[in-house]
C-alpha positions in Angstrom: -59.3 13.2 7.8 -63.0 12.5 8.4 -63.5 15.3 10.9 -66.0 18.0 9.7 -64.9 21.6 9.4 -66.1 24.2 11.9 -67.7 26.4 9.2 -71.5 25.7 9.2 -71.6 26.4 5.4 -68.1 25.4 4.1 -67.1 25.7 0.5 -66.6 22.6 -1.6 -62.8 23.1 -1.4 -63.0 23.4 2.4 -64.9 20.1 2.6 -62.5 18.4 0.3 -59.4 19.7 2.1 -61.1 18.8 5.4 -58.7 20.6 7.8 -60.7 21.3 11.0 -61.1 25.0 12.0 -60.0 26.2 8.6 -61.6 27.4 5.3 -60.0 27.2 1.9 -59.9 30.7 0.4 -57.9 30.0 -2.7 -56.4 27.1 -4.7 -54.0 27.6 -7.6 -51.3 25.7 -9.6 -47.9 27.1 -10.6 -46.1 26.6 -13.9 -44.4 23.4 -12.6 -47.8 21.9 -11.7 -47.4 22.2 -7.9 -50.7 23.0 -6.1 -50.9 25.8 -3.7 -53.7 26.1 -1.1 -54.5 29.2 0.9 -56.5 28.8 4.1 -57.8 31.0 6.9 -59.9 30.6 10.0 -63.5 31.9 10.1 -63.0 33.3 13.6 -64.5 36.8 14.1 -63.0 37.3 17.6 -60.4 35.7 19.8 -59.5 35.9 23.6 -56.3 37.4 24.7 -54.0 34.7 26.2 -53.0 37.0 29.1 -56.2 38.8 30.2 -58.9 36.6 28.5 -60.8 39.6 27.1 -62.2 38.8 23.6 -61.1 41.1 20.8 -62.6 41.7 17.4 -59.9 44.1 16.1 -57.5 42.6 13.6 -54.1 44.2 13.9 -52.7 42.6 10.8 -52.7 39.5 8.6 -49.5 37.5 7.9 -48.9 34.6 5.7 -47.4 31.4 7.2 -46.2 28.4 5.3 -47.5 25.1 6.7 -46.6 21.4 6.2 -49.7 19.2 5.8 -50.5 15.7 4.7 -50.3 14.9 1.0 -53.5 15.1 -1.0 -52.9 13.1 -4.2 -49.4 14.3 -4.1 -47.6 17.1 -2.2 -49.6 20.3 -1.7 -48.1 23.5 -0.3 -50.3 25.2 2.3 -50.3 28.9 3.2 -52.2 30.2 6.2 -53.5 33.7 6.2 -52.9 34.2 10.0 -54.6 37.0 12.0 -52.9 39.0 14.6 -55.4 40.5 17.0 -55.1 43.7 19.1 -56.0 43.2 22.7 -59.2 45.2 23.7 -58.1 45.6 27.3 -56.1 48.9 27.8 -54.6 47.7 31.1 -53.3 44.4 29.6 -49.6 44.3 28.9 -50.0 42.3 25.8 -50.7 44.6 22.9 -51.2 42.1 20.2 -51.4 38.3 19.9 -51.7 35.8 17.1 -54.3 33.2 16.6 -53.8 29.5 16.8 -55.9 26.3 16.6 -55.8 22.8 17.7 -54.4 21.7 14.4 -51.7 24.3 14.4 -50.5 25.2 18.0 -48.4 28.3 18.7 -45.0 28.3 16.9 -45.9 25.1 15.0 -45.1 24.7 11.3 -46.7 21.3 10.9 -50.4 20.5 11.2 -51.4 18.1 13.9 -52.8 15.5 11.4 -49.4 15.5 9.6 -47.6 14.9 12.9 -49.9 12.1 13.7 -49.4 10.6 10.2 -45.6 10.8 10.6 -45.7 9.2 14.1 -47.9 6.4 12.9 -45.7 5.8 9.8 -42.5 5.6 11.8 -43.9 3.6 14.8 -46.1 1.1 13.1 -43.4 -0.7 11.1 -39.6 -1.0 10.8 -38.9 1.8 8.4 -35.9 4.1 8.0 -36.5 7.5 9.4 -35.0 9.1 6.2 -37.6 7.3 4.1 -40.5 8.5 6.2 -39.0 12.1 6.1 -38.8 11.9 2.3 -42.4 10.6 2.1 -43.9 13.5 4.0 -41.4 16.2 2.7 -39.9 17.0 6.0 -36.4 16.7 7.4 -34.8 13.8 9.3 -34.4 15.8 12.5 -38.1 16.7 12.4 -39.2 13.0 12.3 -36.7 12.0 14.9 -37.9 14.8 17.2 -41.5 13.5 16.8 -40.2 10.0 17.8 -38.6 11.4 21.0 -41.7 13.4 21.8 -44.0 10.4 21.3 -41.7 8.3 23.5 -41.7 11.0 26.2 -45.5 11.0 26.2 -45.6 7.3 26.6 -43.3 7.4 29.5 -45.2 10.3 31.1 -48.5 8.3 30.7 -46.9 5.4 32.4 -45.9 7.7 35.2 -44.2 6.5 38.4 -46.1 3.2 38.3 -44.4 0.8 35.9 -46.1 -2.3 34.6 -45.9 -5.3 36.9 -43.4 -7.9 35.7 -43.0 -11.3 37.3 -40.6 -12.8 34.7 -37.8 -10.6 33.6 -35.4 -11.2 30.7 -32.0 -9.5 30.4 -29.7 -9.7 27.4 -27.2 -7.4 25.7 -26.7 -6.4 22.0 -24.2 -4.3 20.2 -25.5 -0.8 19.7 -23.0 0.3 17.0 -19.8 -0.9 15.4 -16.5 -1.0 17.2 -14.6 2.3 17.6 -11.0 3.0 18.4 -10.0 6.0 20.6 -6.7 7.3 21.8 -6.3 7.1 25.6 -4.5 9.5 27.9 -1.2 7.6 27.3 -1.4 8.1 23.6 -2.3 4.4 22.9 -5.3 3.1 21.0 -8.2 1.7 23.0 -10.9 -0.5 21.6 -14.4 0.5 22.5 -17.4 -1.8 21.9 -20.7 0.1 22.4 -23.2 -2.3 23.9 -26.7 -1.8 25.3 -28.8 -4.0 27.5 -32.4 -5.0 26.7 -34.9 -5.7 29.5 -38.0 -7.6 28.5 -41.2 -8.8 30.1 -41.0 -12.5 29.4 -44.7 -13.0 29.8 -45.7 -10.6 27.0 -42.4 -10.2 25.1 -42.6 -6.4 25.4 -39.4 -4.4 25.8 -39.4 -2.7 29.1 -36.3 -0.5 28.6 -33.0 -0.3 26.8 -30.0 0.9 28.9 -26.5 1.9 27.9 -23.8 -0.7 28.7 -23.7 -4.4 29.5 -21.9 -4.5 32.8 -23.3 -5.0 36.3 -23.4 -1.2 36.9 -25.8 -0.6 33.9 -28.3 -3.2 35.1 -27.9 -2.3 38.8 -28.6 1.4 38.0 -31.8 0.5 36.1 -33.0 -1.9 38.8 -32.2 0.7 41.6 -34.4 3.2 39.8 -37.5 0.9 39.9 -39.9 1.1 42.9 -39.3 -1.3 45.7 -42.8 -2.9 45.3 -41.9 -3.6 41.6 -38.6 -5.3 42.5 -40.3 -7.4 45.2 -42.8 -8.9 42.7 -40.2 -10.1 40.2 -40.1 -13.9 40.6 -37.7 -15.2 38.0 -35.0 -13.4 36.0 -33.6 -15.2 32.8 -30.1 -14.3 31.8 -27.3 -15.6 29.7 -24.2 -17.0 31.5 -23.2 -13.5 32.5 -21.6 -13.0 35.9 -22.1 -9.2 35.9 -25.9 -9.6 35.2 -26.1 -12.3 37.9 -24.4 -10.0 40.5 -26.7 -7.1 39.8 -29.8 -9.3 40.0 -28.8 -11.0 43.2 -28.1 -7.6 44.9 -31.2 -5.7 43.8 -33.6 -8.6 43.4 -32.7 -10.8 46.3 -36.1 -12.6 46.3 -36.0 -13.4 42.6 -34.7 -16.6 41.2 -32.1 -16.5 38.5 -32.5 -18.9 35.5 -29.7 -19.3 33.0 -30.8 -19.7 29.4 -30.1 -23.2 28.1 -29.6 -22.1 24.5 -26.3 -20.5 25.5 -25.2 -23.5 27.5 -25.7 -25.7 24.5 -23.8 -23.2 22.4 -20.9 -23.4 24.8 -20.9 -27.2 24.4 -21.0 -26.8 20.6 -18.1 -24.4 20.8 -16.2 -27.1 22.8 -16.9 -29.7 20.1 -15.6 -27.3 17.4 -12.5 -26.5 19.4 -11.7 -30.2 19.8 -12.3 -30.8 16.1 -9.9 -28.0 15.1 -7.2 -29.1 17.5 -7.4 -32.7 16.2 -7.1 -31.4 12.7 -4.0 -29.4 13.6 -2.5 -32.3 15.5 -3.2 -34.8 12.6 -2.6 -32.7 9.5 -0.7 -29.7 10.8 -3.3 -27.5 9.1 -6.8 -26.3 9.3 -9.7 -28.6 8.2 -10.4 -28.8 4.5 -13.2 -29.9 2.3 -11.7 -33.4 1.8 -11.8 -34.0 5.6 -15.1 -35.7 6.5 -15.2 -34.1 10.0 -14.8 -30.6 8.5 -17.2 -31.2 5.6 -19.9 -32.4 8.0 -19.0 -30.1 10.9 -22.5 -28.9 11.2 -23.7 -32.4 11.6 -21.6 -32.7 14.8 -23.5 -29.8 16.2 -27.0 -31.2 15.6 -28.8 -32.9 18.4 -28.8 -36.6 18.1 -32.5 -36.9 18.8 -33.2 -34.6 15.8 -31.3 -36.6 13.3 -32.9 -39.1 10.9 -31.6 -42.6 10.7 -29.6 -41.6 7.6 -28.1 -38.7 9.5 -27.1 -40.9 12.5 -25.5 -43.5 10.2 -23.5 -40.7 8.5 -22.4 -39.3 11.8 -21.2 -42.7 13.0 -19.3 -43.2 9.7 -17.6 -39.8 10.1 -16.4 -40.5 13.6 -15.2 -43.9 12.5 -13.0 -42.8 9.6 -11.9 -39.3 10.6 -11.4 -39.5 14.4 -8.4 -41.7 15.1 -8.0 -40.5 18.7 -11.7 -40.7 19.5 -11.4 -37.2 20.9 -14.1 -35.7 18.6 -16.5 -38.5 19.5 -15.8 -38.0 23.2 -16.4 -34.3 22.9 -19.6 -35.0 21.0 -20.8 -37.4 23.7 -20.2 -34.7 26.4 -22.2 -32.3 24.4 -25.1 -34.7 24.0 -25.1 -35.6 27.7 -25.3 -31.9 28.6 -28.4 -31.6 26.3 -29.9 -34.5 28.2 -29.3 -32.7 31.5 -31.0 -29.6 30.2 -33.9 -31.5 28.9 -34.8 -32.9 32.3 -37.9 -31.6 33.9 -37.3 -32.7 37.5 -34.3 -32.1 39.8 -34.0 -35.8 40.6 -33.6 -36.7 36.9 -31.2 -33.7 36.5 -29.0 -34.8 39.3 -28.7 -38.3 37.8 -28.0 -36.9 34.4 -25.4 -34.5 35.9 -23.6 -37.5 37.4 -23.4 -39.1 34.0 -22.2 -35.9 32.5 -19.4 -35.7 35.1 -18.5 -39.3 34.3 -18.3 -38.5 30.6 -16.0 -35.5 31.4 -13.6 -37.8 33.3 -13.6 -40.4 30.6 -13.0 -37.9 27.8 -10.1 -36.3 29.7 -10.1 -33.2 27.4 -9.1 -29.7 28.5 -11.9 -28.2 26.5 -14.5 -30.5 28.2 -13.0 -29.7 31.6 -13.4 -26.0 31.0 -17.0 -26.7 30.1 -17.6 -28.7 33.3 -16.3 -25.8 35.4 -18.8 -23.4 33.7 -21.6 -25.9 34.3 -20.7 -26.3 38.0 -20.4 -22.5 38.4 -23.9 -22.1 37.0 -25.5 -25.2 38.4 -27.8 -23.3 40.9 -29.2 -21.3 38.0 -29.5 -24.4 35.8 -31.7 -26.0 38.5 -33.9 -22.9 38.5 -34.3 -23.3 34.7 -35.1 -27.0 35.1 -37.9 -26.3 37.6 -39.3 -23.1 36.0 -38.4 -23.6 32.3 -38.1 -19.8 32.1 -35.8 -18.9 29.1 -34.6 -15.8 27.4 -36.2 -16.7 24.1 -38.5 -13.6 24.0 -35.5 -11.4 24.9 -33.6 -12.9 22.0 -36.6 -12.2 19.7 -36.8 -8.6 20.9 -33.1 -8.2 20.1 -33.7 -9.5 16.6 -36.3 -6.8 16.1 -34.0 -4.2 17.6 -31.2 -5.3 15.2 -33.6 -5.0 12.3 -34.4 -1.4 13.3 -30.7 -0.7 13.5 -30.0 -2.2 10.1 -33.0 -0.4 8.5 -31.7 2.9 9.8 -28.1 2.1 8.7 -27.0 2.4 12.3 -27.4 5.0 15.0 -24.9 7.3 16.7 -27.1 8.7 19.4 -28.2 6.4 22.2 -31.2 8.7 22.9 -32.5 8.4 19.3 -31.8 4.7 19.3 -33.7 4.0 22.5 -36.6 6.3 21.5 -37.0 4.4 18.2 -37.1 1.0 19.9 -39.5 2.0 22.7 -42.0 3.7 20.3 -42.0 0.7 18.0 -42.4 -1.7 20.9 -45.3 0.3 22.4 -47.1 0.5 19.1 -46.8 -3.2 18.5 -47.9 -4.0 22.1 -51.0 -1.8 21.7 -51.9 -3.5 18.5 
């Protein structure tokens, strides 16, 4: 908006309107109070796009409606556009229309309006419909600009992606569950998922791919250059066997670290399952408000080291009066021992803590705890990588939170292309800032 016009002696209206390469020839207001601005270019000649010969003959003048940025409210803009006649008799192009940097051929929006829309939709989490309403354009127009801006970013990146040494992989639900009829006439449940890949050093989203299985991750990794794959040192994932299989095949030199947050969540789920089973066995019903274990169920999931003395006394009182079989207390002890294992910073300490964890499992003799032990044993190599590297999926989870906010603000998306473009453009803008 601060660029000077090309006319060496512009009018006051041209200076105020400040659209480069254009002069304001007329300004009026209709009966409804809407302002109408008429503009034209001061060009006296123009080169033919085919032969390059300059022509000074104007074949005709047409009027074209343009969309431009608001100026103290919406303003309608009309461009008196010249059509030139080519001065070269041998040229096959008889006439041609003029264009400028602000309004390229076949454009209906000024460049500064396109830049304002792109900045508005990429700089913050806003609904595309709200941005379209602000600039008096349609939703497809704004979404097309998002896709174009994302394509330019990927083209600028070219065939040399950014070096990543710590990679995070996590999935999130792209849209709500859908039911479809299969070939046999039955109903089939489809859960649309997408996988987020994040640079754990910066927290930037590298890409978002369709699906959450091994094939989706493997296809994306296979598309990356070999030098890029060789430089990935650690990959942080949830306890997902498909992700682990794809990483091990395509990134054989990378170490796989399992995120400890999800392992603790599995232990908390184990405690909850035992508490519910004990309630059914004792009362033949679900837990109720008058049951201390149910009323303080969240206290059972807290880490013991994070509790105050009052909280610890309350926890001991609950286990004393509402755990006649000591199964809830045993499950809670297994959960706490797993937290101790994950808090270790050396492999020697982790091995000792793991032995105590296995001892707790044997003493508890709970089917829920045994299942948890099988999961921990299956992921023990990845747990040791986490203990030595402390690489987690925290930044991947943070990126997924932002992605979910974008989805909620837009009231959901149906097209994976539009969804991905919105995410990548917002992430690129935030990273640049």
